Backbone bond lengths (Angstrom), bond angles and torsions (degrees), N, CA, C in turn:
res aa  C-N    CA-C-N  psi(-1)  N-CA   C-N-CA  omega(-1)  CA-C   N-CA-C  phi
1 X - - - 1.440 - - 1.522 111.10 -
2 X 1.331 116.26 -25.69 1.467 119.79 177.48 1.525 110.82 -60.27
3 X 1.313 116.57 -33.64 1.453 120.43 -179.90 1.523 110.46 -62.42
4 X 1.325 117.83 -45.26 1.454 121.31 179.91 1.525 111.17 -63.49
5 X 1.315 116.26 -44.35 1.466 120.46 -179.35 1.525 109.85 -65.57
6 X 1.321 117.39 -40.32 1.474 121.45 178.56 1.526 110.02 -60.80
7 X 1.325 116.99 -44.44 1.467 120.00 178.95 1.525 110.92 -64.95
8 X 1.312 117.19 -35.26 1.464 120.15 178.42 1.527 110.31 -65.16
9 X 1.304 116.08 -41.01 1.464 119.97 -178.35 1.526 112.66 -75.17
10 X 1.348 116.61 -39.74 1.464 120.90 -172.28 1.525 114.41 -99.17
11 X 1.320 117.47 -15.49 1.463 119.75 -174.82 1.520 110.70 78.61
12 X 1.302 115.90 -163.48 1.469 121.18 -177.22 1.524 110.02 -55.24
13 X 1.329 115.41 129.63 1.460 121.84 -171.68 1.521 109.99 -140.04
14 X 1.316 116.66 145.82 1.466 120.60 177.42 1.524 110.51 -74.35
15 X 1.325 115.10 155.12 1.468 120.00 175.95 1.525 109.61 -58.56
16 X 1.324 116.23 -39.13 1.459 120.97 -178.95 1.528 111.05 -61.88
17 X 1.327 117.30 -43.93 1.464 120.44 178.49 1.525 111.21 -67.03
18 X 1.333 117.09 -36.76 1.463 120.20 177.11 1.526 110.54 -64.24
19 X 1.317 116.02 -42.94 1.472 120.92 178.75 1.517 109.69 -57.26
20 X 1.313 116.45 -47.56 1.459 120.67 -177.84 1.530 110.87 -67.49
21 X 1.316 118.14 -44.91 1.463 121.97 -176.92 1.525 112.02 -65.83
22 X 1.336 116.72 -36.50 1.459 120.70 -176.46 1.529 112.87 -92.23
23 X 1.331 116.40 -13.01 1.460 119.76 179.23 1.516 113.77 69.96
24 X 1.335 116.27 34.15 1.471 120.52 177.48 1.522 109.15 -124.94
25 X 1.326 116.15 162.93 1.456 119.82 -176.47 1.532 111.67 -74.61
26 X 1.321 115.23 161.93 1.459 121.65 -176.95 1.515 113.82 -59.89
27 X 1.329 117.17 -38.17 1.468 120.31 179.89 1.529 110.55 -64.10
28 X 1.316 117.00 -37.38 1.468 120.63 178.90 1.524 110.66 -67.40
29 X 1.329 116.79 -41.44 1.465 119.81 177.69 1.519 109.71 -61.01
30 X 1.323 117.07 -47.34 1.464 120.74 -179.15 1.520 110.94 -60.22
31 X 1.325 117.22 -44.08 1.467 121.01 179.13 1.521 110.91 -60.96
32 X 1.335 116.73 -47.58 1.460 120.45 179.95 1.526 111.73 -62.53
33 X 1.326 116.43 -44.84 1.462 120.34 179.77 1.520 110.20 -60.29
34 X 1.326 117.35 -44.10 1.471 120.36 179.33 1.527 111.39 -63.77
35 X 1.323 117.04 -39.80 1.470 120.32 178.67 1.522 110.81 -63.85
36 X 1.335 116.60 -46.72 1.464 119.86 179.72 1.532 111.20 -67.73
37 X 1.314 116.64 -32.48 1.467 119.74 176.73 1.534 109.83 -65.81
38 X 1.333 117.28 -42.67 1.464 121.49 178.76 1.528 111.48 -62.55
39 X 1.344 116.41 -29.47 1.465 120.94 178.15 1.527 112.24 -84.84
40 X 1.334 116.56 -1.95 1.456 120.90 179.23 1.508 114.56 79.38
41 X 1.338 117.08 17.69 1.460 120.51 -177.01 1.526 113.57 -92.13
42 X 1.316 117.06 -20.05 1.455 120.00 176.47 1.510 110.82 -151.76
43 X 1.313 114.70 165.15 1.455 121.69 177.30 1.514 109.31 -126.05
44 X 1.327 114.54 161.07 1.464 120.52 179.82 1.518 108.87 -127.65
45 X 1.333 114.92 153.96 1.457 121.24 172.57 1.511 108.52 -157.17
46 X 1.330 116.16 158.60 1.455 120.14 176.00 1.522 108.70 -70.90
47 X 1.306 115.65 143.94 1.460 121.13 177.16 1.527 108.10 -68.50
48 X 1.332 118.17 118.00 1.462 119.49 -178.14 1.530 113.00 -63.65
49 X 1.329 117.32 -24.02 1.463 120.84 178.69 1.527 112.16 -79.07
50 X 1.336 116.78 -24.43 1.465 121.23 -178.63 1.519 107.88 -160.89
51 X 1.335 116.32 98.73 1.465 119.85 -173.04 1.523 114.46 -69.71
52 X 1.327 117.63 6.81 1.468 119.58 172.35 1.526 110.22 -78.85
53 X 1.334 116.71 -15.30 1.461 121.69 -176.40 1.515 110.99 -110.71
54 X 1.327 114.65 146.77 1.456 121.81 175.88 1.514 108.64 -108.99
55 X 1.326 115.28 136.35 1.458 121.52 178.27 1.519 109.45 -105.13
56 X 1.305 116.55 144.36 1.468 122.43 177.02 1.523 108.25 -121.51
57 X 1.334 115.15 142.57 1.467 120.64 177.82 1.519 108.84 -146.76
58 X 1.317 115.96 149.44 1.458 120.76 178.36 1.528 111.51 -70.08
59 X 1.307 114.80 144.80 1.452 121.15 168.96 1.534 106.74 -85.46
60 X 1.327 118.54 172.39 1.473 118.37 175.13 1.535 112.31 -56.50
61 X 1.327 117.15 -38.59 1.471 119.89 177.28 1.525 110.78 -64.95
62 X 1.328 117.13 -40.53 1.457 121.47 177.72 1.517 111.85 -65.37
63 X 1.322 115.90 -36.68 1.469 120.69 176.56 1.522 110.30 -61.18
64 X 1.324 117.15 -43.38 1.470 120.82 179.24 1.524 111.02 -64.95
65 X 1.326 117.21 -44.11 1.464 120.89 179.55 1.526 110.57 -62.81
66 X 1.333 117.17 -45.29 1.464 120.63 -179.74 1.527 110.90 -63.53
67 X 1.322 117.18 -40.36 1.468 120.64 178.10 1.526 110.26 -63.77
68 X 1.327 116.85 -42.21 1.469 120.75 177.17 1.523 110.97 -62.10
69 X 1.330 116.85 -41.11 1.461 121.06 178.57 1.530 110.95 -62.49
70 X 1.316 116.72 -43.59 1.458 119.79 179.39 1.524 111.49 -63.94
71 X 1.333 116.96 -41.44 1.465 119.89 178.29 1.524 110.98 -64.79
72 X 1.316 117.21 -42.78 1.463 121.03 179.66 1.533 110.46 -64.24
73 X 1.323 116.13 -40.42 1.469 120.08 179.20 1.523 110.48 -65.61
74 X 1.318 116.90 -41.74 1.465 120.81 178.41 1.531 110.52 -61.49
75 X 1.325 116.85 -44.88 1.471 120.83 179.07 1.527 110.51 -63.08
76 X 1.327 117.05 -39.56 1.464 121.83 178.13 1.532 110.32 -62.10
77 X 1.327 116.53 -46.41 1.464 120.28 179.12 1.531 110.79 -61.35
78 X 1.312 116.67 -41.08 1.462 119.74 179.16 1.531 111.32 -62.68
79 X 1.348 116.73 -39.43 1.469 119.63 177.48 1.527 110.91 -66.07
80 X 1.336 116.83 -39.98 1.464 120.24 179.20 1.523 112.26 -63.78
81 X 1.311 116.12 -34.96 1.456 120.59 -174.94 1.527 113.33 -95.17
82 X 1.326 116.64 5.03 1.457 120.90 -179.20 1.531 110.16 -57.84
83 X 1.329 116.09 126.38 1.460 120.66 177.79 1.510 114.72 83.85
84 X 1.318 117.77 0.64 1.466 121.58 179.14 1.529 106.97 -103.31
85 X 1.305 116.56 123.36 1.464 120.53 -176.49 1.534 110.67 -68.76
86 X 1.338 116.48 156.65 1.475 118.81 175.56 1.526 112.32 -56.12
87 X 1.318 117.73 -36.51 1.469 120.65 178.38 1.535 110.48 -63.42
88 X 1.325 116.88 -43.68 1.466 120.15 178.46 1.535 110.25 -65.07
89 X 1.311 117.10 -38.35 1.463 120.71 177.96 1.522 110.83 -61.79
90 X 1.340 117.33 -41.80 1.467 121.30 177.75 1.519 111.58 -61.77
91 X 1.323 116.44 -41.22 1.466 120.65 179.70 1.527 110.19 -63.14
92 X 1.337 116.39 -46.47 1.466 120.11 -179.96 1.528 110.34 -62.64
93 X 1.318 117.21 -44.44 1.460 120.36 179.23 1.519 110.80 -60.37
94 X 1.322 117.03 -43.18 1.463 120.47 177.91 1.515 112.07 -60.44
95 X 1.320 117.20 -42.79 1.468 121.28 178.62 1.523 110.09 -64.05
96 X 1.327 117.31 -44.97 1.464 120.48 -179.77 1.526 111.91 -63.49
97 X 1.318 117.44 -39.84 1.465 120.31 177.13 1.523 110.82 -63.72
98 X 1.322 116.25 -37.68 1.468 119.99 177.69 1.535 110.61 -66.65
99 X 1.322 116.71 -43.10 1.468 120.72 177.30 1.529 109.42 -60.58
100 X 1.322 117.04 -43.16 1.477 120.52 179.45 1.522 110.54 -61.31
101 X 1.320 117.29 -44.95 1.462 120.77 178.86 1.524 110.63 -60.88
102 X 1.323 117.24 -40.82 1.467 120.86 177.42 1.523 111.09 -62.82
103 X 1.326 116.64 -40.86 1.469 120.21 179.27 1.526 110.91 -63.42
104 X 1.317 116.45 -43.50 1.458 120.60 179.36 1.517 110.57 -62.78
105 X 1.324 115.70 -40.87 1.467 120.08 178.63 1.532 110.37 -63.40
106 X 1.317 117.27 -43.10 1.468 121.28 179.96 1.527 111.71 -64.51
107 X 1.325 116.40 -38.24 1.461 120.30 -179.83 1.520 112.16 -68.40
108 X 1.328 117.09 -27.86 1.474 120.46 -178.20 1.520 112.58 -81.89
109 X 1.325 117.29 -9.61 1.476 119.91 -178.03 1.498 111.29 -86.26
């Protein structure tokens, strides 16, 4: 679903850029794009500037699905954060960012 939301936010995007943005391999991007294309949620075309690359873009149906996903995700986040003050949210975010940095450091060793 991240792929659909990414396309909604960024517009027409190359498979290569999607791979990098989503942190998945090229074969996975191609498989997902083909699946969503078969469902009528996006279309593909060769990049007119460089036909070695394929571009993906949402169809109107894909735009509606991605918008629904974003709204549902926003509502979910609001339910998760219900009763938690903005100050408490900042503290948790800071801790999580620190944990992430520690994980990255450990992986590089």
